[in-house]
C-alpha positions, 0 to 999 in steps of 0.5 A: 550527524556524523558521516558514518550515519550517512545513507549509502546509495548503491551503484545500481542507482547510477544507471537507473538515474541516468535512464530517467534522463536518457530513456526517451531514445529507447523507443527509436532504438527498439524500432517501434513505430512512433505513436503520435498519441503516446508522444504528445509534446509536454507543452500541449499536455501541460496546456491541457492541464492548465486549461479549465476543464474536468474537475480533478478528483482527490482519490476517486475513480475519475480524473485524479490529482495523484499524477500532478501532485509535487511528489514521486507518485508511482502508478501501477496501471491496468497494463502493469497489473496484467503483466506482473507475476502477482497473484494477489494485492500484496504481491503487487505492492511489493514491486514498488521501490520504497515500499515493503510488504511483509508476511508472517503466514499465508500464501495469498497475501492475507494479513500482509503488512505494508511499510512505506519509507521504512518504519519497520514494525509500525509500518501499517500504522504509518502507511495509510491504505485507501480504497477509492480515496476512503480509509481501509486502515484499521483503528487497532493494530490489525492489518487492512485485509487486502486479500478480499479485493480482486485484481480484476476489479482494480483500475490502478494503484496510486502510491504517494511517498511522503505525501497525502497528510492534508488530503487524506489525514491521520496516519499518512506519515510514510505516505498513501496507497490508494487502490482505485477500482474501475469506473465502468465495466464492459460485458465480460465474465471469467472463471478460474480453478487453481491448485498448487503446493501445500495441497492448495486448491482454489478458484475465483469467478467474476462477471462484469457488465453495463446496460445504458447508464448502469454498470457493475461487477461481482467477484467471488474467490476461495482458497483452501490450503494446508499452508507451508508449515505445520498448523498453517492451514488457511481457508479464505472466502471473499465476495466483492461487488461494485455497482455504478450509475451515471447520467448527465451530471450525476454519478451514484456508486456502491461498493461492497466486500465480505471476507471470511478467513481461518488460519493456523498460527504456527509461531516463530522458529528459533534460529536452529529450528529455522535452518533445520526444520522451517516447516515445523510449528512452535505453537501447534494449536494456536489459530484465529478466525476473522470475518469482515465486511464493508459497504461504501455508497457514494454520490457525485453531483457535477454542479455549475461553475466547474464544481462537483459535490461528492457525498461518500459514506461507509459502514464496516464491521470486523470480527476476530476470534483468536485462541492461543493455548500456547500462552493461555490466551483466548479472546475476540474483538469486534470493530464497527465503524461508520464514516461520512466524508463529503467534499466539494471540488472545483476549478477556478481561474484567477488571471492566468492561474488555474486552481484545482481545489478541494474542500472537505470534511471527514467524520469517522465513528468507531465502536470497539469491543474486546473480550478476553480471559484477561479482561474486557474493553468497550471503547468508542472513538470519534474522529472529526476533520476538515481540510482544504487543498489547492493545486495551482497551475501557474503556467502550462509548465509550473504548478504549486500545491498547498493543503491543510487539515485540522483533526480532532479525536475523542476516545471514551469508555475507559475513565475520562475521555481521551482528547487528541488533535493535530494539524497537518500541512503539505505543499510543493512545486512541480516544473515540467520541461519540454520532453516530458521531464518534470522536477518536483519538491514537496514537504508535509507535516503529518500526524498519527493518533494512537490507535485503541491498542496503543491507548490500552490502560496497561500503557502510559499516556500516549500523545499524537505522533508528528512528522516532517517529511521532505521529498524531491526528485524527477519523473519522466514519461512518454507513452508506456514508458516512465521513470520516477526518482525520489529522494526523501527525508522524514523527521518523526517526533513522539514516535509511537512504538512498542517498548519490549523492555516495559511491554508497553506502547509509548512515545519515544523521547527522541526523534527518529530520522528516515531518509532514502532514495527510490527509483521506479522505472518501466520501459517498453523495449519493443512491442513484445518486451516490457522491463521494470526496474524498481529499487530503494536505498534507505536508512532509518535511525534513532537521533538522540537518547539511549539508542542514538545512531542505532538502526530502526528494526525491520528496515532493510537498507536496500531493496530491488525488484526486476521484472520482465514481461515477454510476449514470446508467441502470439499465444504464449507470454512469460513473466519473470521477477527477481526480488532482493531484500537487504539485511535488517535488525530483528523487531525489538532489537533497538540496541542493535545488539543481536545479529541482523536478519539475513538478506534474501533473493527470490525469483518467480517465473510464470508462463501463460498460454492462451487458446481462444477464450481459455488460458493456462497459467503455470508458475514457480515461486522462489526458484532458488528454494531458499529459506527466507524470512520477512520478520523476526523478533528478538527479546532483549530480556532473554536474548532469544530470537525467533523467525517466521519462515517464508515458503520455499520453492512452490508451484501454482497452476491455474486453468481459466476461461474469459468471455 
């Protein structure tokens, strides 16, 4: 590849990379007393990991493998969640370097897309979303509904860039986002009423508790808003429940969620309308409604010989109704899914090496029904997979991992059955130095099976997409301070994309190459100030064919998030964040013939005042009052483009009580 195609890493990464190696003295500079718990020598910590003990769990609430895998794992823990000026899950994910969360409509993160490592319009299909290690990603083109998961129920979020294909399966091309809920709950309750711009009025409440071996949580939330555009009204109601029972060597759990949403769809604005009247609507009568629920029971049994058997199941149903008078299109779709995912995990010693191994099977069944004024579809898809993964601690400082997965998929209902299969592999090495500095390198082969929308009878035959990803980097941690620097490269063959010329989904004949670097850092500067700096520089380009050397649309070259959390007074805290998203091409502009979507910056400020059990939060978002867009679409046939405006400056106030 010529030098003009090389990724340029901006100057902001130089201090960030140096900080990875030099951050250890920050604690002394700040004058904070040394906590012996937080500054345990790496040799001792690594020795604990090297010894036989608690079985590591791949994706569940228990002790997790994520932080020990040879990849640039980013963990947003409970403390970080509380310190960020985020009001929903999409806002939280948007703070991670190397990950972009994009929105068309809505002010609560509803229907936000998630793109890990730069896939643009197909980011949702190439980023696997999990809840406690179980799939939330859909089998059609709809986005996982993240707005129904309350932040209060989340223990941590694990982001695995360029990894997870063997452990988690189909779609983990750019990586995995695993949302982990709390394992146990204390006795507490909370109630909040919030209001803000666009006649927004909402509230939420939760209650958690434990009694003996039983603990659980229930949460309700609602939001009613006119939206920031004409025909952009939003109504969202959700309920969440999590129940668990632990006794001796048995743990049983049950998680449930239900969401109901209705939303006006104002459509895109042409560039002139975007600048002069961004709040207007091109489609003043289009709207959609969605109802969904999922039930996730599970059982974990600790067995003899440092092994554990996990039996997880799930039942999900999603119903959508959409009315598009602007194009004369109306319809509804229903997706019913069932899964059973047993796995056996254990620890075994061979000489001085300790193996943390996982052997599992995934069975997924989907029933898809679509009824529109252009025709009906009834499909069934069955996915079957087995996998084996082993993380081996060769010494207290050196570990290696390897995993493999075999996937088979059958789609029936439209003519002959469509059989697809794929093999996934991953492996890597991690070495931890004294001083809490670790180096890692990993590689994986991923597979993405086409979803039911991409296998439409209107499309040509679509084969499985395959990818080879390589990551390397370094991580450092000490107490509440940590930094992770990750370099990645992914080569994707048979990439499944939408062709705007043929109006069909198809496989690309030529490879696409995605590469970049990300930094995710968090420092406790002193006892009252925490600073977060996350950023990425990336490049996604077509490698060969008619688009050779062109950028993949909707992938920004640079992103950055800076966040400061300041406990100004015993009763007052302030959080301020600044986000930058770089230029990128419009969706559909594979020829790169049209001008780029403009880069943008936004600054958010939130103040929280507390008095005993009461709190008052006040936030202002997009302080600059700029008109920005995460998404734009270009039609090469007509040379027309439309943009989807994000909210201008807006406000939110919340009054709550915590018991």
